[in-house]
Legacy VTK file of the C-alpha trace (Angstrom):
# vtk DataFile Version 3.0
C-alpha trace
ASCII
DATASET POLYDATA
POINTS 507 float
0.000 0.000 0.000
1.161 3.538 -0.814
0.083 6.386 1.444
-0.307 9.789 -0.176
0.278 13.039 1.677
0.633 15.599 -1.119
4.339 16.061 -0.571
6.394 12.942 -1.225
5.064 11.062 -4.279
7.900 9.652 -6.411
8.139 8.343 -9.963
8.742 4.840 -8.597
5.492 5.037 -6.613
3.658 6.288 -9.706
4.905 3.191 -11.485
3.675 0.945 -8.659
0.226 2.504 -8.642
-0.226 2.812 -12.398
1.290 -0.458 -13.615
1.169 -2.757 -10.614
-2.192 -1.414 -9.383
-0.951 -1.055 -5.794
-3.652 0.032 -3.311
-3.544 3.693 -2.281
-4.448 5.397 1.008
-4.206 8.976 2.291
-2.519 10.223 5.446
-4.641 11.516 8.321
-2.573 14.694 8.499
-3.238 15.580 4.870
-6.948 14.886 5.282
-7.037 17.329 8.182
-5.476 19.977 5.945
-8.166 19.287 3.345
-10.895 19.772 5.965
-9.361 23.027 7.172
-9.171 24.492 3.668
-12.783 23.443 3.037
-13.948 25.227 6.147
-12.272 28.355 4.799
-14.246 28.120 1.552
-17.514 27.669 3.401
-16.752 30.730 5.535
-16.115 32.793 2.416
-19.473 31.730 0.969
-21.314 32.343 4.237
-19.748 35.775 4.705
-20.474 36.667 1.063
-16.899 37.693 0.356
-16.047 38.020 -3.327
-13.285 35.531 -4.184
-12.309 34.342 -7.651
-13.576 30.883 -8.542
-15.763 30.585 -5.457
-18.438 33.143 -6.225
-17.195 34.702 -9.468
-17.071 33.614 -13.065
-13.931 32.260 -14.689
-11.311 33.621 -17.057
-12.660 36.782 -18.716
-15.762 36.382 -16.512
-13.721 36.755 -13.317
-15.365 40.127 -12.598
-18.880 38.659 -12.728
-20.162 38.062 -9.193
-22.308 34.942 -8.740
-25.324 34.905 -6.425
-25.058 32.636 -3.369
-27.863 30.372 -4.576
-25.981 29.752 -7.838
-22.530 29.007 -6.416
-22.907 25.225 -6.660
-24.481 25.350 -10.119
-21.503 27.456 -11.203
-19.203 24.499 -10.581
-21.396 22.053 -12.476
-21.644 24.451 -15.411
-17.869 24.858 -15.359
-17.223 21.141 -15.714
-19.809 20.504 -18.391
-18.806 23.498 -20.506
-15.097 22.736 -20.240
-15.436 19.016 -21.018
-14.915 19.525 -24.728
-11.763 17.479 -25.323
-11.523 15.779 -28.707
-9.604 13.008 -30.415
-8.591 9.568 -29.283
-8.625 8.954 -25.520
-5.443 8.770 -23.497
-4.224 5.234 -22.745
-5.882 3.896 -19.614
-2.586 3.933 -17.712
-2.330 7.696 -18.344
-5.886 8.216 -17.098
-5.015 6.322 -13.925
-1.954 8.500 -13.463
-4.093 11.628 -13.837
-6.417 10.503 -11.046
-3.447 9.705 -8.816
-1.743 13.041 -9.418
-4.926 15.112 -8.987
-5.608 13.317 -5.703
-2.094 13.932 -4.441
-2.232 17.638 -5.315
-5.549 18.162 -3.516
-4.102 16.519 -0.402
-1.783 19.484 0.069
-4.778 21.294 1.564
-4.644 24.498 -0.483
-7.605 23.802 -2.769
-10.740 23.938 -0.621
-12.442 20.693 -1.631
-14.534 18.526 0.684
-13.160 15.188 1.934
-15.781 13.435 -0.213
-13.841 14.527 -3.306
-10.699 12.933 -1.880
-12.605 9.772 -1.017
-14.072 9.453 -4.499
-10.705 9.873 -6.243
-9.336 7.221 -3.894
-12.208 4.892 -4.763
-11.617 5.380 -8.486
-7.997 4.316 -8.045
-8.604 1.359 -5.791
-11.611 0.033 -7.743
-9.768 0.692 -11.028
-12.456 2.930 -12.475
-10.567 5.189 -14.876
-12.036 8.171 -16.742
-12.076 8.105 -20.531
-10.257 11.345 -21.377
-9.789 12.721 -24.919
-6.189 13.647 -25.672
-6.618 16.912 -27.542
-7.829 20.293 -26.377
-5.462 21.565 -23.675
-3.356 24.711 -23.996
-1.392 23.803 -20.875
-2.203 26.961 -18.921
-5.173 27.699 -16.673
-4.414 24.057 -16.138
-5.260 21.133 -18.376
-8.838 22.377 -18.386
-10.457 20.178 -21.028
-8.821 16.851 -20.072
-9.327 17.359 -16.336
-12.961 18.316 -16.928
-13.540 14.852 -18.370
-12.012 13.458 -15.178
-14.267 15.676 -13.056
-17.341 14.542 -15.004
-16.764 11.053 -13.651
-16.934 12.302 -10.060
-20.325 13.788 -10.949
-21.459 10.412 -12.301
-21.279 11.617 -15.905
-18.984 10.906 -18.843
-17.389 7.546 -19.541
-14.930 5.275 -17.762
-12.751 2.260 -18.352
-14.053 -0.459 -16.056
-13.550 -4.217 -16.067
-11.726 -4.092 -19.374
-14.114 -1.942 -21.394
-15.293 1.639 -21.849
-18.821 2.365 -20.658
-20.952 5.186 -19.199
-19.871 6.149 -15.693
-23.376 5.508 -14.326
-23.162 1.846 -15.321
-19.875 1.331 -13.465
-21.224 3.228 -10.467
-24.325 1.022 -10.359
-22.155 -2.090 -10.186
-20.089 -0.636 -7.325
-23.014 1.001 -5.513
-21.780 4.549 -6.059
-23.591 7.783 -6.886
-22.406 10.939 -8.559
-21.227 13.806 -6.331
-22.971 17.189 -6.378
-20.090 19.627 -6.629
-20.067 22.607 -4.284
-18.253 25.948 -4.156
-14.771 25.922 -5.755
-14.663 22.128 -6.204
-15.058 22.107 -9.966
-12.319 24.686 -10.379
-10.052 22.844 -7.930
-10.432 19.670 -9.984
-9.545 21.161 -13.363
-7.034 23.905 -12.547
-3.813 21.910 -12.710
-1.149 20.287 -14.854
-2.083 16.684 -14.205
-2.751 15.722 -17.841
0.650 16.803 -19.132
2.357 15.517 -15.993
0.619 12.137 -16.175
1.589 11.685 -19.830
5.068 12.871 -18.888
5.355 10.355 -16.062
4.281 7.394 -18.202
6.543 8.607 -21.013
9.479 8.910 -18.634
8.958 5.387 -17.306
8.868 3.998 -20.847
11.879 6.117 -21.839
13.964 4.771 -18.985
13.314 1.187 -20.051
13.946 2.041 -23.702
17.272 3.628 -22.806
18.373 0.454 -21.029
17.122 -1.756 -23.841
18.885 0.417 -26.402
22.163 -0.425 -24.693
21.512 -4.160 -24.878
20.589 -3.924 -28.552
23.528 -1.655 -29.352
25.855 -4.122 -27.621
24.525 -6.834 -29.943
25.106 -4.588 -32.973
28.583 -3.723 -31.723
29.525 -7.404 -31.784
27.872 -7.943 -35.159
30.167 -5.244 -36.533
33.220 -6.380 -34.550
33.519 -3.002 -32.871
36.639 -1.658 -31.167
36.122 -2.051 -27.449
38.858 0.435 -26.505
36.291 3.213 -26.961
34.699 2.158 -23.673
37.897 2.344 -21.614
37.041 4.045 -18.291
39.843 6.600 -18.580
38.249 8.179 -21.665
34.936 8.762 -19.950
36.357 9.832 -16.631
38.432 12.399 -18.528
35.230 14.096 -19.641
33.470 13.751 -16.329
29.779 13.208 -17.102
28.501 10.586 -14.670
25.839 9.306 -17.088
28.411 8.814 -19.856
30.692 6.997 -17.416
27.798 4.720 -16.401
26.841 3.874 -20.002
30.460 2.940 -20.769
30.591 0.830 -17.638
27.435 -1.026 -18.598
28.825 -1.630 -22.088
32.009 -3.116 -20.688
29.842 -5.473 -18.643
27.606 -6.364 -21.592
30.617 -7.059 -23.814
32.628 -8.903 -21.183
33.767 -12.274 -22.520
32.897 -11.516 -26.143
35.037 -12.975 -28.930
33.425 -10.625 -31.449
34.950 -7.357 -30.265
38.291 -6.075 -31.483
41.114 -3.834 -30.305
42.163 -0.669 -32.103
44.483 -1.529 -34.980
43.401 -5.178 -35.304
40.859 -4.618 -38.090
40.635 -0.813 -38.167
41.952 2.082 -36.135
38.630 3.704 -35.302
34.929 2.873 -35.514
32.246 5.163 -36.886
30.631 7.531 -34.390
27.441 5.466 -34.090
29.577 2.776 -32.404
32.425 4.724 -30.891
30.282 7.494 -29.373
27.545 5.348 -27.814
28.451 6.387 -24.237
28.525 10.054 -25.187
25.210 10.034 -27.073
23.278 7.634 -24.864
24.792 9.287 -21.805
23.425 12.649 -22.903
19.967 11.089 -23.133
20.334 9.852 -19.551
21.318 13.382 -18.487
18.085 14.712 -19.931
16.038 11.934 -18.331
17.549 12.773 -14.944
16.517 16.407 -15.421
12.994 15.442 -16.473
12.560 13.117 -13.506
13.453 15.936 -11.120
10.865 18.274 -12.683
8.166 15.600 -12.754
8.602 14.734 -9.090
8.384 18.406 -8.119
5.183 18.712 -10.134
3.711 15.526 -8.626
3.762 17.274 -5.254
2.829 20.781 -6.348
-0.322 22.808 -5.731
-1.228 23.865 -9.261
-4.775 25.207 -9.005
-6.063 28.745 -8.504
-6.818 30.443 -6.198
-4.908 28.851 -3.334
-6.007 29.048 0.289
-3.484 29.801 3.051
-3.536 30.633 6.773
-6.789 28.778 7.444
-8.612 30.908 4.930
-7.256 34.263 6.021
-5.268 34.499 2.791
-6.712 33.496 -0.573
-4.430 34.363 -3.477
-4.959 34.183 -7.209
-1.743 33.230 -8.953
-0.474 31.195 -11.857
0.726 27.815 -10.574
-1.471 26.173 -13.189
0.903 27.374 -15.925
2.582 24.332 -17.447
5.810 25.929 -18.672
8.184 23.947 -16.376
6.722 20.648 -17.585
6.367 21.864 -21.185
10.086 22.595 -21.413
10.926 19.300 -19.675
8.753 17.386 -22.148
10.403 19.100 -25.103
13.791 18.219 -23.625
12.729 14.586 -23.247
11.447 14.512 -26.828
14.840 15.516 -28.167
16.734 13.195 -25.846
14.696 10.074 -26.607
14.582 10.813 -30.338
18.391 10.676 -30.316
18.250 7.017 -29.275
16.503 6.328 -32.565
18.747 8.649 -34.575
21.898 6.785 -33.604
20.129 3.414 -33.760
19.096 3.990 -37.383
22.722 4.805 -38.243
23.771 1.492 -36.702
21.091 -0.245 -38.784
22.642 1.316 -41.897
26.061 -0.025 -40.902
24.564 -3.487 -40.430
22.877 -3.647 -43.848
25.142 -1.593 -46.121
27.723 -3.858 -47.829
29.994 -0.849 -48.394
30.280 -0.401 -44.612
30.813 -4.008 -43.466
31.829 -7.487 -44.565
28.420 -9.058 -43.903
26.085 -10.290 -46.676
24.460 -7.285 -48.408
21.336 -6.247 -46.483
21.826 -9.393 -44.383
20.136 -11.325 -47.188
20.577 -15.086 -47.566
20.369 -14.665 -51.362
21.371 -11.090 -52.192
19.582 -9.870 -55.295
16.920 -12.561 -55.380
15.974 -11.690 -51.799
16.088 -8.128 -50.416
16.620 -9.098 -46.788
16.632 -6.142 -44.383
16.822 -3.470 -47.103
13.402 -1.937 -46.477
13.622 -2.297 -42.715
16.264 0.418 -42.865
13.832 2.530 -44.927
11.229 2.147 -42.184
13.720 3.108 -39.492
14.705 6.172 -41.510
11.041 7.132 -41.925
10.348 6.845 -38.199
13.449 8.866 -37.360
12.377 11.573 -39.787
8.873 11.645 -38.290
10.425 12.039 -34.853
12.325 15.098 -36.025
8.995 16.773 -36.755
7.474 15.657 -33.450
10.574 16.873 -31.604
9.936 20.470 -32.662
9.462 22.252 -29.327
5.835 22.905 -28.405
6.820 25.103 -25.475
8.010 27.943 -27.699
4.494 28.355 -29.036
1.652 30.278 -27.425
-1.762 31.535 -28.443
-4.061 33.825 -26.435
-7.365 32.537 -25.066
-10.346 33.688 -22.972
-10.596 37.065 -24.714
-6.861 37.657 -24.183
-7.101 37.307 -20.398
-5.046 34.140 -20.709
-2.556 35.570 -23.157
0.413 33.206 -22.725
0.071 29.434 -22.552
2.571 26.562 -22.387
1.328 23.925 -24.855
2.778 21.459 -22.341
0.200 18.759 -22.991
1.013 18.824 -26.696
4.702 18.488 -25.790
3.943 15.509 -23.558
1.733 13.825 -26.153
4.398 14.237 -28.808
6.991 12.823 -26.415
4.828 9.732 -25.993
4.484 9.377 -29.790
8.237 9.685 -30.221
8.768 6.911 -27.690
6.543 4.537 -29.680
8.544 5.332 -32.832
11.864 4.880 -31.035
10.820 1.455 -29.819
10.108 0.365 -33.388
13.473 1.653 -34.587
15.172 -0.292 -31.805
13.176 -3.381 -32.791
14.490 -3.010 -36.346
18.066 -2.644 -35.095
17.561 -5.695 -32.912
16.328 -7.818 -35.851
19.325 -6.783 -37.938
21.769 -7.257 -35.073
20.423 -10.746 -34.380
21.093 -11.679 -37.986
24.573 -10.142 -37.997
25.774 -11.954 -34.879
24.310 -15.181 -36.218
26.633 -14.834 -39.218
29.547 -14.108 -36.890
28.855 -16.990 -34.514
26.412 -17.004 -31.615
28.832 -18.966 -29.431
31.276 -16.039 -29.641
28.859 -13.554 -28.069
29.398 -12.155 -24.582
27.343 -14.180 -22.071
24.897 -11.345 -21.276
24.131 -10.635 -24.922
24.024 -14.332 -25.795
21.217 -14.714 -23.277
19.450 -11.739 -24.824
19.978 -13.203 -28.308
18.160 -16.424 -27.427
15.317 -14.538 -25.745
14.838 -12.334 -28.805
15.057 -15.303 -31.172
12.056 -16.812 -29.368
10.095 -13.829 -30.683
11.648 -13.344 -34.143
13.173 -16.252 -36.015
16.270 -16.116 -38.206
15.887 -14.609 -41.668
16.201 -17.563 -44.054
14.125 -16.012 -46.820
12.133 -12.838 -47.443
8.901 -12.630 -45.489
6.453 -9.986 -44.216
8.883 -8.212 -41.922
6.316 -5.758 -40.535
4.972 -8.638 -38.462
8.427 -9.274 -37.014
8.904 -5.591 -36.219
5.567 -5.337 -34.429
6.080 -8.569 -32.477
9.489 -7.498 -31.292
8.203 -3.989 -30.503
5.483 -5.474 -28.308
8.070 -7.688 -26.616
10.307 -4.732 -25.869
7.359 -3.087 -24.118
6.648 -6.222 -22.092
7.396 -6.036 -18.364
9.099 -9.419 -18.351
11.759 -8.144 -20.737
12.156 -4.997 -18.673
12.940 -7.121 -15.625
15.414 -9.214 -17.641
17.136 -6.036 -18.783
17.396 -4.822 -15.219
18.853 -8.124 -14.032
21.566 -7.933 -16.666
22.500 -4.367 -15.860
21.454 -3.753 -12.264
24.792 -4.339 -10.588
26.518 -1.762 -12.770
23.765 0.884 -12.882
24.538 2.618 -9.623
LINES 1 508
507 0 1 2 3 4 5 6 7 8 9 10 11 12 13 14 15 16 17 18 19 20 21 22 23 24 25 26 27 28 29 30 31 32 33 34 35 36 37 38 39 40 41 42 43 44 45 46 47 48 49 50 51 52 53 54 55 56 57 58 59 60 61 62 63 64 65 66 67 68 69 70 71 72 73 74 75 76 77 78 79 80 81 82 83 84 85 86 87 88 89 90 91 92 93 94 95 96 97 98 99 100 101 102 103 104 105 106 107 108 109 110 111 112 113 114 115 116 117 118 119 120 121 122 123 124 125 126 127 128 129 130 131 132 133 134 135 136 137 138 139 140 141 142 143 144 145 146 147 148 149 150 151 152 153 154 155 156 157 158 159 160 161 162 163 164 165 166 167 168 169 170 171 172 173 174 175 176 177 178 179 180 181 182 183 184 185 186 187 188 189 190 191 192 193 194 195 196 197 198 199 200 201 202 203 204 205 206 207 208 209 210 211 212 213 214 215 216 217 218 219 220 221 222 223 224 225 226 227 228 229 230 231 232 233 234 235 236 237 238 239 240 241 242 243 244 245 246 247 248 249 250 251 252 253 254 255 256 257 258 259 260 261 262 263 264 265 266 267 268 269 270 271 272 273 274 275 276 277 278 279 280 281 282 283 284 285 286 287 288 289 290 291 292 293 294 295 296 297 298 299 300 301 302 303 304 305 306 307 308 309 310 311 312 313 314 315 316 317 318 319 320 321 322 323 324 325 326 327 328 329 330 331 332 333 334 335 336 337 338 339 340 341 342 343 344 345 346 347 348 349 350 351 352 353 354 355 356 357 358 359 360 361 362 363 364 365 366 367 368 369 370 371 372 373 374 375 376 377 378 379 380 381 382 383 384 385 386 387 388 389 390 391 392 393 394 395 396 397 398 399 400 401 402 403 404 405 406 407 408 409 410 411 412 413 414 415 416 417 418 419 420 421 422 423 424 425 426 427 428 429 430 431 432 433 434 435 436 437 438 439 440 441 442 443 444 445 446 447 448 449 450 451 452 453 454 455 456 457 458 459 460 461 462 463 464 465 466 467 468 469 470 471 472 473 474 475 476 477 478 479 480 481 482 483 484 485 486 487 488 489 490 491 492 493 494 495 496 497 498 499 500 501 502 503 504 505 506
C-alpha cells in the first residue's frame, strides 16, 4: 500500500500505482489539511466575500459576481462546458496516473475541496475505475482544463470510464459498485480542473517507458557492436572519466559489462583504427539522453507534489491568493527536452542499422540477405527506421516555444505542455520500433559471426529475442516481425530481464 500526503510522491510510486495497481491510502494529516481548507471556503461563501472561482465567473468572466444560490451550479456548469476534449482517448494507464496526481495535489490542503472529493478519487484508483479522457484540447495553462474536466465529469457520475476491461458510461460502473455521482459545491469544480495533471501524467508514463527504452537500447547496441566487430577500446574508463559526465561513465561501464567475454569485439588496430561515431560514441550520445532523463525526472517529481490550481487558500482561509501555478511551462520545457533526448536514441540506432545492412560499410552479406539480389533481406527495414526517425524530427519540434491567447486575451500566454507531452509519448513509440528493427538486424549479424562467440549477457538476450523473431532464411512480411518485437520490448518481463543484466553496474 502507498500512502499519499501531497508532498512525497515519487516516480517509482507512480509506477507501482499505475502499472502494478498497488492500493492507495491517504494520510490523516493531509486529510485534516483538506478539511481546514474546506472550512475556509464555506466561511467565504457564508460571509459573502467576493473571491475568484468561489463566487465569481472564470477567465474573462472573473469580474462577474455569482449569487449565493448559484454558487454550486456554477461548478457544475464549469465542468460541463469545459469538457470539450476531442480526439482519441489517453491510454488507460495515463488516465489512472491523472487521477493519482490530482488526488495527491488536492491533499496538500490548499484547494478547498470537501473530503468526499478525496474519497471518491481514492475509490476510483482502488476500484480501477478510470475516466475516458480525450487527448486533444489543452493549452497547458489555466491548467489542463479540457482533459481534467472529463475526469471531473466522472466524479459527478457523468462521462465515460474504463471499467472491467471496457469503456462504458460512468453511471453503469457506479451502479455495479453502488456509487452515486457527487454534487459539486463551491470551488470544487475549479479545484479539480485547474492543474497540470494531464501533461504531468503523460510525462510520467513517457518517462517510465523512456527509462526502459534507454536500457534496452544499450543491450541492442551491444549486440550490434559485436555484429560489426567493434573496437572495445572506446569504452575504456579513462576516456569517460576524462570528460566527467557521470551518465556517460555509467553507459560505458554497462557496455564493458555487456561485452565482457565476447570474442566478437576487437582492439584498435586489429581490423581498423577507429569505428564510426554510431559505435564509438555510444556512451557520449546515450549518456546525454540519460542526463536529460535525470533532469525530467526531477521536474516531474516536483510537479507531482505541487499545488497547481487557482486560487490557493493559506492561513486557514485568512489568505486566498490568485496566482499562476497552473501554468505548465516547467513541464512543457521538460517534455520538449525529453522529446529531443529520446529521439536521439533512434537517430543513432538507425545509423547502426545502416552499418549493419550496407555492404559498403561491413563485410556481412548485403542487407543481411541469404540470397542477395533474389531476396532483399533487411533493405526496407532500414527505410522504415529512416522514416520513423524523420517523423520524430517533426514531433521533436518544441511545443513550449508556441503560445496563443485565449479567454478574450485574459489568458494571453500558454505553455502547450500537454502537446509536448503527447508528442513525447508518440516519439517513444517510434523509437521502440526503430530499436526493434536494429535488434532484428543485429540478431542476424551476430548469427553470421557466430552465436557462441557472443558475450554471455548478450548471448542470453539473443536467445530470448530469437524466441520472438526467427532467423531470416528467406524474405517474409517483416512488418509482423517488427511489431512482435516492438510489443516484446514493451513487455514487463523483458524490462525485468534487462534490469537483471545491468542492475549491478547501474549505480
